[in-house]
C-alpha positions in Angstrom: 102.0 125.1 126.4 99.6 126.5 123.3 100.8 125.7 119.5 101.8 128.3 117.4 100.6 128.9 113.6 103.9 130.9 113.0 105.8 127.5 113.9 103.9 125.6 111.7 103.8 128.1 108.8 107.8 128.2 109.1 107.9 124.2 109.4 105.7 123.8 106.3 108.2 125.7 104.0 111.0 123.4 106.0 109.3 120.2 105.0 108.6 120.8 101.8 112.2 121.2 100.7 112.5 117.4 102.6 109.7 116.1 101.0 110.8 117.2 97.4 114.2 115.6 98.4 112.5 112.5 99.4 110.6 112.3 96.0 113.5 112.7 93.9 116.0 110.8 96.0 116.3 108.0 93.4 115.6 108.1 89.7 113.4 104.8 90.0 111.0 106.0 92.3 111.3 109.8 91.1 107.2 111.3 91.9 107.5 113.9 89.5 103.8 114.8 90.8 105.0 115.0 94.4 107.8 117.1 93.2 105.4 119.7 91.4 103.0 119.9 94.0 104.7 120.7 96.9 106.7 123.1 94.9 103.8 125.0 93.9 102.3 125.6 97.2 105.2 128.3 97.6 104.3 130.2 94.5 101.8 132.7 96.3 103.1 131.8 99.6 106.4 132.4 100.0 106.0 136.4 100.3 103.4 136.3 102.7 105.6 133.7 105.0 108.4 136.4 104.4 105.9 139.2 105.6 104.8 137.5 108.3 108.2 136.8 110.1 109.3 140.4 109.5 106.4 141.9 111.9 107.8 143.4 114.8 105.4 142.0 117.8 104.9 138.5 118.5 101.1 138.9 118.8 101.6 140.3 115.0 103.6 137.7 113.9 100.9 135.1 115.3 97.9 136.9 113.9 99.6 137.1 110.2 100.5 133.7 110.4 97.1 132.3 110.9 95.9 134.6 108.0 98.6 133.1 105.8 97.6 129.5 106.9 93.9 130.3 106.0 94.9 131.8 102.8 97.0 128.5 101.9 94.3 126.4 103.1 91.6 128.3 101.0 92.6 126.2 97.7 90.7 123.7 98.6 90.2 119.9 100.4 93.4 118.6 98.7 95.4 121.7 99.7 94.1 121.4 103.2 94.7 117.8 103.5 98.5 118.2 102.1 98.9 120.8 104.9 97.8 118.3 107.7 100.1 115.7 106.1 103.0 117.8 105.8 102.5 119.7 109.1 102.4 116.7 111.0 105.4 115.0 109.6 107.0 118.5 110.5 105.9 118.1 114.0 103.8 121.2 114.1 100.2 120.1 112.9 98.0 122.9 111.7 94.7 121.3 112.4 92.7 123.1 115.1 94.8 126.2 114.2 92.6 126.8 111.4 89.2 126.4 110.1 88.8 123.6 107.7 88.0 125.0 104.1 84.7 124.5 102.9 84.5 121.3 100.8 85.4 121.5 97.0 82.5 122.0 94.7 81.4 118.6 92.7 79.1 119.6 90.4 78.8 121.9 87.1 79.0 125.5 87.7 78.3 128.8 86.1 80.5 131.3 84.4 80.4 135.0 85.1 77.9 135.1 82.0 75.9 132.2 83.5 77.2 129.7 81.0 77.2 126.1 82.7 80.8 124.3 82.8 81.6 120.8 83.8 83.7 119.3 86.5 85.9 116.6 86.7 84.0 113.1 87.1 83.7 109.6 86.5 84.1 108.4 83.2 80.5 107.1 82.5 77.9 106.9 79.7 76.2 110.2 80.8 79.6 112.3 80.9 80.2 111.3 77.3 76.6 111.6 75.8 76.5 114.3 73.1 79.7 113.4 71.7 80.7 111.2 68.8 83.5 108.8 69.6 83.9 107.3 66.7 85.9 110.0 65.0 88.1 110.6 68.1 91.5 112.3 67.4 94.5 111.4 69.4 96.4 114.4 70.8 98.5 113.0 73.6 99.5 110.2 75.5 101.1 110.0 78.7 102.2 107.1 80.8 104.2 107.5 84.0 105.3 105.8 86.9 104.5 108.1 90.0 106.2 106.5 92.7 105.6 102.9 91.8 102.1 103.3 90.6 101.4 103.7 87.1 99.1 106.4 86.0 98.1 107.3 82.3 96.3 110.0 80.9 94.8 111.0 77.0 93.8 114.1 75.4 91.6 113.4 72.7 89.5 115.8 70.1 86.0 114.7 69.5 82.9 115.8 67.5 79.8 117.1 69.0 76.7 116.0 67.6 74.4 118.9 68.8 75.1 122.5 69.1 77.3 125.1 66.8 79.8 123.3 64.5 83.5 122.6 65.9 86.0 125.9 65.4 83.1 127.9 64.2 84.5 131.2 63.2 82.3 133.3 64.3 82.1 131.7 68.2 86.2 131.5 67.8 85.7 128.4 69.8 87.9 125.0 68.9 86.5 121.4 69.0 85.5 119.6 72.4 88.5 117.9 73.9 88.0 115.2 76.3 90.9 114.7 79.2 91.0 111.0 80.4 93.2 110.1 83.6 93.7 106.9 84.5 94.8 105.5 87.8 96.6 102.3 89.0 97.2 101.2 85.4 97.7 97.6 84.7 98.0 97.3 81.2 98.9 99.8 78.5 100.0 98.4 74.6 100.1 101.0 72.3 101.8 100.5 68.4 101.1 103.8 66.8 102.4 106.3 63.9 102.5 110.0 64.2 98.6 110.7 64.0 95.9 108.7 65.3 92.0 108.9 64.3 89.6 106.3 65.0 87.2 104.9 67.7 87.5 105.5 71.4 85.6 102.3 73.0 85.5 102.1 76.5 84.2 99.2 79.3 83.8 99.5 82.8 83.2 96.8 85.6 83.8 96.2 88.9 87.7 95.2 88.1 88.3 98.5 86.7 88.3 100.4 83.1 89.0 99.2 79.9 89.9 101.7 77.1 90.6 100.7 73.7 91.7 103.7 71.2 91.4 103.4 67.7 92.8 100.0 67.1 95.9 100.9 67.9 96.1 101.3 71.8 95.0 99.5 75.1 94.9 100.8 78.5 93.7 99.1 81.5 93.3 100.8 84.8 91.5 100.8 88.2 89.9 103.9 87.6 89.1 106.6 85.0 88.0 110.0 85.6 87.1 112.3 82.7 87.4 116.4 82.2 85.6 117.6 79.1 86.7 121.1 77.9 83.9 122.7 75.6 82.3 126.0 75.3 79.0 124.3 74.5 78.9 121.4 76.8 75.7 123.2 78.1 74.0 122.0 74.7 74.7 118.0 75.6 72.2 115.9 77.0 74.0 116.0 80.5 74.7 119.8 80.3 71.2 120.5 79.9 70.0 118.1 82.5 72.5 120.0 84.6 71.3 123.4 83.8 68.2 122.7 84.5 69.3 121.8 88.0 71.8 124.3 88.7 70.3 127.6 89.5 71.4 131.0 88.1 73.5 132.8 90.9 73.5 136.8 90.9 77.0 137.8 90.3 78.8 141.0 91.7 79.5 143.8 89.2 83.1 142.9 89.5 84.8 139.5 90.4 87.0 140.8 92.8 84.6 142.9 94.6 83.6 140.1 97.3 87.3 139.1 97.9 87.7 142.9 99.0 84.7 142.4 101.6 86.7 139.6 103.3 85.6 136.1 101.3 85.9 135.4 97.5 83.2 133.6 95.9 84.8 130.1 96.4 84.9 130.7 100.1 88.8 131.4 100.1 89.8 134.4 102.5 92.1 137.1 101.3 95.6 136.6 101.2 97.6 138.1 104.0 98.7 142.0 103.0 102.2 142.6 101.9 104.3 145.0 100.1 106.6 145.0 97.3 109.3 146.5 99.0 108.8 145.7 102.2 111.6 143.8 104.1 115.0 144.7 102.2 117.7 141.9 102.1 115.1 139.8 103.7 112.4 139.8 101.3 115.1 139.6 98.4 116.3 136.0 100.2 112.6 135.4 100.4 112.4 136.2 96.4 115.4 133.7 96.1 113.3 131.0 97.7 110.5 131.9 95.4 112.7 131.4 92.5 114.3 127.9 93.8 110.9 126.7 94.1 109.5 127.6 90.5 112.4 125.8 89.2 111.8 123.0 91.1 108.3 122.9 89.8 109.5 123.0 86.0 109.3 119.2 87.2 105.6 119.5 85.9 106.5 119.7 82.4 108.5 116.2 81.4 111.0 117.7 79.2 112.3 120.1 82.1 112.5 117.7 84.7 116.1 117.5 86.3 116.7 115.3 89.5 120.0 116.8 90.1 118.8 120.3 89.9 116.0 119.7 92.2 118.5 117.8 94.8 120.7 120.1 94.7 118.3 123.2 95.2 116.9 121.2 98.1 120.7 121.0 99.4 120.9 124.6 99.1 117.7 125.9 100.7 117.5 123.1 103.6 115.8 124.7 106.2 114.8 127.6 104.7 111.7 128.5 106.8 113.7 128.1 109.8 116.3 130.5 108.4 113.8 133.3 107.2 112.3 133.5 111.1 116.1 133.9 112.3 117.4 136.3 110.0 114.0 138.6 110.5 115.6 139.3 114.1 118.5 140.6 112.6 117.1 143.4 110.3 119.2 144.1 107.2 122.2 142.4 108.1 120.4 138.9 109.0 119.1 139.1 105.3 122.4 139.6 103.8 124.0 136.9 105.8 121.4 134.4 105.1 121.7 135.1 100.9 125.7 135.0 101.7 125.3 131.3 103.4 122.5 129.9 100.7 125.6 131.2 98.3 128.1 129.5 99.9 126.1 126.2 100.0 125.5 126.2 96.1 129.3 126.7 95.4 131.0 127.7 91.9 128.3 125.4 90.4 125.5 127.8 91.3 127.2 131.0 91.4 125.6 131.8 88.0 122.2 130.6 89.0 122.3 133.0 91.8 123.7 136.1 89.9 120.8 135.5 87.6 118.2 135.8 90.3 119.8 138.6 92.3 119.7 140.4 88.8 116.2 139.9 88.4 113.7 143.1 89.2 114.5 146.5 90.3 115.8 146.8 94.3 116.5 150.5 95.2 118.8 151.8 98.1 121.2 149.7 100.3 119.9 146.2 99.3 120.1 147.0 95.7 123.5 148.0 95.6 124.5 145.2 98.0 122.8 142.8 95.8 124.3 144.2 92.3 127.9 144.0 94.1 127.3 140.5 95.1 125.9 139.4 91.7 129.0 141.0 89.8 131.3 139.2 92.2 129.3 135.7 91.3 129.5 136.4 87.4 133.1 136.3 87.8 133.3 133.0 89.2 134.6 130.4 86.7 131.9 127.7 85.8 133.1 124.2 87.0 133.7 121.5 84.5 130.6 119.8 83.8 129.8 116.4 85.5 130.1 113.2 83.2 126.7 112.4 81.7 125.5 109.0 83.0 125.8 106.1 80.5 122.4 104.7 79.2 123.3 101.0 78.3 120.7 100.2 80.3 117.5 101.9 82.1 114.2 101.2 83.3 111.3 103.5 81.5 109.8 105.8 84.1 107.5 108.0 81.8 106.3 107.9 77.9 104.7 111.1 76.6 103.5 111.3 73.0 102.2 114.5 71.5 100.7 113.3 68.1 100.8 115.5 65.0 98.3 118.3 65.3 98.4 118.9 69.3 97.7 122.0 70.9 96.1 124.2 68.7 98.8 123.9 65.7 97.5 121.9 63.1 101.0 121.6 61.3 102.7 120.5 64.4 105.0 117.4 64.2 104.6 114.6 66.3 107.1 114.4 69.5 108.0 112.4 72.5 110.0 112.8 75.5 110.9 109.7 77.9 112.2 109.4 81.4 114.9 106.5 81.8 116.2 105.5 85.3 119.5 104.4 84.7 121.6 102.7 87.2 125.0 103.9 88.8 128.3 102.5 87.8 128.9 101.8 91.5 126.1 101.2 94.5 123.9 104.1 94.9 120.9 106.2 93.7 119.8 105.8 90.3 120.0 108.7 87.7 116.9 110.4 85.9 117.6 110.8 82.3 115.5 112.6 79.9 115.4 111.2 76.3 113.4 113.5 73.6 112.8 113.3 69.8 111.4 115.5 67.1 109.3 114.1 64.4 108.0 110.9 65.4 107.5 108.3 63.1 106.0 105.5 65.2 106.4 104.5 68.7 105.7 101.2 70.5 104.6 100.9 74.4 104.2 97.9 76.8 103.5 98.5 80.5 105.7 95.6 81.1 108.5 98.1 80.0 107.9 99.8 83.0 108.3 97.1 85.8 105.3 95.5 87.8 106.0 97.5 90.8 108.4 100.2 89.4 111.2 98.4 91.2 113.2 99.8 88.1 114.9 96.5 86.8 117.3 97.9 84.0 116.7 96.6 80.5 119.2 97.1 77.3 119.1 100.4 75.6 119.7 100.5 71.9 120.3 103.4 69.8 120.2 103.3 65.9 120.1 105.8 64.1 116.4 106.9 63.9 115.3 104.2 66.5 115.8 104.2 70.4 114.4 100.9 71.8 114.4 100.0 75.5 114.1 96.5 76.3 111.1 94.8 74.5 108.6 97.6 76.5 109.4 100.8 74.8 110.8 101.7 70.5 110.9 105.3 69.4 111.3 105.9 65.5 111.7 109.2 64.2 112.6 110.9 60.5 116.2 110.2 59.5 117.9 113.4 59.8 115.9 114.8 62.7 116.9 115.2 66.3 116.8 112.5 68.8 118.3 113.4 72.3 119.2 111.9 75.5 119.7 114.7 78.7 119.4 115.3 82.5 117.3 117.8 82.5 117.0 121.7 83.0 120.5 122.5 84.3 122.1 119.5 82.5 123.7 118.8 78.9 121.5 117.1 76.1 123.3 114.7 73.8 121.8 112.7 70.7 120.7 109.3 71.4 122.0 108.0 67.7 
């Protein structure tokens, strides 16, 4: 029996909720990157799927499913690899149903004005040639256990040794920034204040990469990747060499022209056609799935990660792909019944969320009137008593994010920090994930040993004393007296002082 692209398309949505729930199952192994990556797929693929399943004939549904899968895979090699892995896990492999997308570009590329831009690559002497690393200004540090692997990221502002001056008012471009990503980190030691400027030194050998930051930090990792953000990168030695080897392509008069002809310049096929109002209640159900995925995707922002919210949304929308396909056969009533079923799963705790999502946008006709009545009914549901906050006497560090003074593009921005703590339950069960935040950071100290050697989540004592928070011997934060230091559970959970 021939494999069905429609079955694979639907199964990918079902599998995404399963995979997200697996990644958020326990605070000790919470995998924020996996959660955000799976949810992000459905930002621009939920409505094409919804439009596909309401096609009138099996042939049209199958053709639309193949087009939708090609569109999904066309984002690049990583997306296609994700589709292959997850569809196989769901029992409906996509391999052989759609063509393999063209390989990603791994060489510098030109913008529409012909300017050459770099791509992410290994940290090498050539890659940083043209920048003065002796006066690097640290803007952001992130160290996180992703599953059981420790990763780190740095954002630094540097000076260019050639080309127009940084922050040139006429050009309107800020100083160059280097983004370093380190994988399989074995050592991370920092003891620093709210602002750090100094030499950025590194050494690479067969054992990995050692990175020393302004005399206040050390990172040791198996691999390091570099992304350069510089409007004038083409004036550096590496940029000039790449400029000579990269042909100038003839660009279309308008960027979207090739997409209208059937394929955009990067080889990605155009998205499946769908109309904004098509589907009635069924499209409204798809909109709820879309909103759920966007809320789950908030985990990409460390200060907004909420394990409880993620697991609850996965529970409410479990099997959403299969449900959307089944509801499509029942017309308007099928879409309404599906929404009512999801609302019932959510219970009183999620009545307000559903009411808010149903009120978004303008919907005319019968569907709009029904949605308004349902939203009014849900607004009247009393809010349940909030669950007790997890106690934080013991915890294991999962993430530290420090934004140094002047981060972003605001020179007056104060230093701040976000910490993820895995907190053991009072009885047997999964660990909770608690988010701690502090503004006006004055000093912090970090030792990778505080994360645990393999991410096993061994709890250490948590001490909160005025403007200071410590977790064992591996982490200490100090903030200005009188400013806030808060611990909370995330987007839908309360936040309270750590002091």
